C-alpha positions in Angstrom: 111.5 222.2 118.3 110.7 218.4 118.4 112.9 215.9 116.5 112.0 212.2 116.3 113.9 209.2 115.0 111.6 207.2 112.8 112.8 203.5 112.8 111.3 202.2 109.5 112.8 198.8 108.6 111.0 198.2 105.3 112.7 195.4 103.5 109.9 194.4 101.2 110.3 197.3 98.8 113.9 196.3 98.2 113.5 192.6 98.1 116.2 191.8 100.6 115.7 190.7 104.3 119.0 192.4 105.2 117.3 195.8 104.9 115.3 194.9 108.0 118.4 193.8 109.9 120.3 196.8 108.7 117.8 199.3 110.0 117.6 197.6 113.4 121.4 197.7 113.6 121.6 201.3 112.4 119.7 202.7 115.3 122.6 201.7 117.5 125.2 203.2 115.2 123.8 206.7 115.3 125.0 208.9 118.1 122.8 208.7 121.2 120.5 211.6 121.8 118.0 211.5 124.6 116.2 214.5 123.0 115.3 212.5 119.9 112.8 209.8 120.8 112.7 206.6 118.7 109.4 205.9 117.0 108.9 202.4 115.5 107.0 201.8 112.3 105.2 198.4 112.5 106.9 196.2 109.9 106.6 192.5 110.3 110.0 190.8 110.4 111.1 188.7 107.5 109.8 185.1 107.7 111.3 183.6 104.5 108.1 183.8 102.5 108.3 185.1 98.9 106.2 188.1 98.2 103.9 188.3 95.2 103.7 191.1 92.7 100.4 192.9 92.6 99.6 195.9 90.3 103.3 196.0 89.4 104.7 196.2 93.0 106.3 193.5 95.0 104.4 193.0 98.3 102.1 195.9 97.5 99.8 195.5 100.5 102.6 195.3 103.0 104.4 198.3 101.4 101.3 200.4 101.5 100.6 199.3 105.1 104.1 200.4 106.1 103.5 203.9 104.5 100.2 204.3 106.3 101.6 203.1 109.6 104.5 205.6 109.3 102.1 208.4 108.5 100.0 207.5 111.6 103.0 207.4 113.9 104.3 210.7 112.5 100.9 212.3 112.9 100.7 211.2 116.6 104.1 212.7 117.3 103.7 215.9 115.2 107.4 216.5 115.0 109.2 219.5 113.6 112.1 217.4 112.3 112.4 213.7 111.3 115.4 211.5 111.1 114.3 208.4 109.3 116.3 205.2 109.9 115.7 202.8 107.0 115.1 200.3 105.5 115.2 200.9 101.8 114.5 204.1 100.0 110.7 203.9 100.2 111.0 205.1 103.8 111.4 208.7 102.6 107.9 208.9 101.2 105.8 209.4 104.4 108.2 211.7 106.3 109.0 213.9 103.3 105.4 214.2 102.4 104.5 215.2 106.0 107.3 217.7 106.2 106.1 219.2 102.9 102.9 220.0 104.7 104.8 221.7 107.6 107.1 223.8 105.5 106.3 225.8 102.4 109.8 226.5 101.1 111.4 223.1 101.0 113.9 221.4 98.7 115.1 217.8 98.5 118.8 216.9 98.2 118.9 213.3 97.0 122.3 211.7 97.7 122.1 208.5 95.7 123.7 206.7 92.8 120.2 206.3 91.4 117.3 208.5 90.5 114.5 206.5 92.1 111.9 207.6 89.5 110.8 204.3 88.1 107.2 203.5 87.3 105.4 200.2 87.5 105.3 200.0 83.7 109.1 200.1 83.6 109.1 196.5 84.7 111.1 196.7 88.0 108.6 195.8 90.8 110.6 196.9 93.8 109.0 200.1 95.1 112.2 201.6 96.5 113.1 202.5 92.9 109.8 204.5 92.6 109.9 206.7 95.7 111.1 210.0 94.4 109.0 209.8 91.2 106.0 209.2 93.5 106.9 212.2 95.7 106.8 214.2 92.5 103.4 212.8 91.7 104.5 210.8 88.7 105.7 207.5 90.0 103.5 204.6 91.0 99.9 205.8 91.3 99.2 203.7 94.4 102.2 205.3 96.1 101.4 208.9 95.2 97.9 208.3 96.3 99.1 207.9 99.9 100.4 211.4 100.0 98.6 214.0 102.1 100.2 217.1 100.7 101.1 218.5 97.3 103.7 216.9 95.1 107.3 218.1 94.9 108.2 220.2 91.8 111.1 219.3 89.5 113.0 222.4 90.5 112.8 221.3 94.2 115.1 218.3 93.5 118.9 218.2 93.5 120.9 215.0 93.0 124.3 214.3 94.5 126.3 211.2 93.5 124.2 210.3 90.5 125.5 207.6 88.2 124.6 206.7 84.6 120.9 206.2 83.9 118.7 203.7 82.1 117.0 205.2 79.1 113.6 205.4 80.7 115.0 207.2 83.7 116.7 209.8 81.6 113.5 210.3 79.6 111.5 210.8 82.9 113.9 213.4 84.2 114.1 215.3 80.9 110.3 215.2 80.4 109.7 216.5 83.9 112.4 219.2 83.6 114.6 218.0 86.5 118.0 219.6 86.3 120.6 216.8 87.0 124.2 215.9 86.3 125.7 212.5 85.9 128.5 212.3 88.4 130.5 209.2 87.2 133.7 211.2 86.9 133.1 214.4 88.9 130.6 215.2 91.7 128.6 218.4 91.8 130.5 221.3 93.2 130.0 222.9 96.7 128.9 226.1 95.0 126.2 224.2 93.1 125.0 222.6 96.4 124.9 226.0 98.1 123.2 227.6 95.2 120.4 225.1 95.4 120.0 225.3 99.2 119.8 229.1 99.1 116.6 228.8 97.1 114.8 227.3 100.1 114.2 228.0 103.8 114.4 224.3 104.7 116.0 221.2 103.2 115.3 217.5 103.2 118.2 215.1 102.8 117.8 211.5 101.5 121.1 209.6 101.9 121.2 206.2 100.1 124.2 204.3 101.3 124.7 202.9 97.8 126.1 206.3 96.8 129.3 205.0 98.4 131.9 203.0 96.5 131.5 199.3 97.4 135.3 198.9 97.0 135.8 201.0 100.2 132.5 200.6 102.0 131.1 197.1 102.0 127.7 197.4 103.6 126.1 198.5 100.4 123.9 196.7 97.8 126.7 196.4 95.2 129.1 194.7 97.6 126.9 191.6 97.3 127.6 189.8 94.0 124.3 187.9 94.3 122.1 190.9 94.9 120.8 191.2 91.3 118.8 194.4 90.9 117.7 196.3 87.8 121.1 196.4 86.1 122.2 199.8 87.6 125.7 200.3 88.9 127.0 201.4 92.3 128.2 204.7 93.6 131.6 206.3 93.4 131.8 208.3 96.6 134.1 207.8 99.6 133.0 208.2 103.2 135.5 211.1 103.5 133.9 213.0 100.6 130.4 212.2 101.9 131.3 213.6 105.3 132.4 216.9 103.8 129.2 217.1 101.8 127.0 216.4 104.8 128.9 219.0 106.9 128.4 221.5 104.1 124.7 220.9 103.9 124.0 220.8 107.7 126.1 223.8 108.5 124.6 226.0 105.9 120.8 225.4 105.9 118.0 224.2 108.1 117.7 220.4 107.6 114.2 219.3 108.8 114.3 215.8 107.4 117.2 213.3 107.0 116.8 209.8 105.8 119.4 207.1 106.0 118.5 204.3 103.6 119.8 201.0 102.1 122.2 200.1 104.9 123.0 196.4 104.1 125.5 194.9 106.6 125.7 191.5 104.8 128.5 190.1 107.0 126.9 191.1 110.2 123.6 189.6 109.1 125.3 186.3 108.2 126.8 186.2 111.7 123.4 186.9 113.3 121.8 184.0 111.3 124.7 181.7 112.2 124.4 182.4 116.0 120.6 182.0 115.7 121.1 178.4 114.7 123.2 177.6 117.8 121.3 176.3 120.8 123.7 177.9 123.3 122.4 181.3 122.2 118.7 180.5 121.9 117.9 178.1 124.7 
């Protein structure tokens, strides 16, 4: 059984350079494991240049290059399990698609404050908001076109931590027939999680750090008052609650893919940029 750690520091799809820095830092935060080799996806570091919007997607060529490079690296390794270290949410597309080709009975647990089912016509050009819709075959056409395996079905998706939706997102989920619950006041129960997992032999977990409440965990998108975004709100979950949920999942099913996305250590990034301007550290 081969498990790899896929370091995939895509920042373009989220429009913030800190995604790149966050992924690079996150690789050192995870517990060391010599049995899980680190595989790097080739993402050019941020250089301060603004990206253009093409066919409705910010930095389209670079986003697609990252997906293809991730696919090639995964194909070379041919792993049984993938831990993806992001980067923003787009990083789940290549590994989840690959694992869908490896395992027939496979469900996705999407731990996120947001649904990530936007389309280009919805007017938000950051591809990280389109990834799950694309994995279902109904997001951005140019993203779904990269997939090598069949699309995920609506009944193979389960949301944890979901917050209030935009109207077009609600329509998408309802039209597709995705069963979901808004969890602004109460999270889904352990029984509901177990019931979903028991339908499948294997599970994929996508963990977006913005499911966490920015009042208590500050390395998340919504802890930055200047971040902007599409008007959606942040998560309501504590790290203690998340820990219990992840323990429940990993102890009761076979998790073959696990993505960590949207880690945004703003303060640490500011320190890094400050020290980079001081000659003592760069000479």
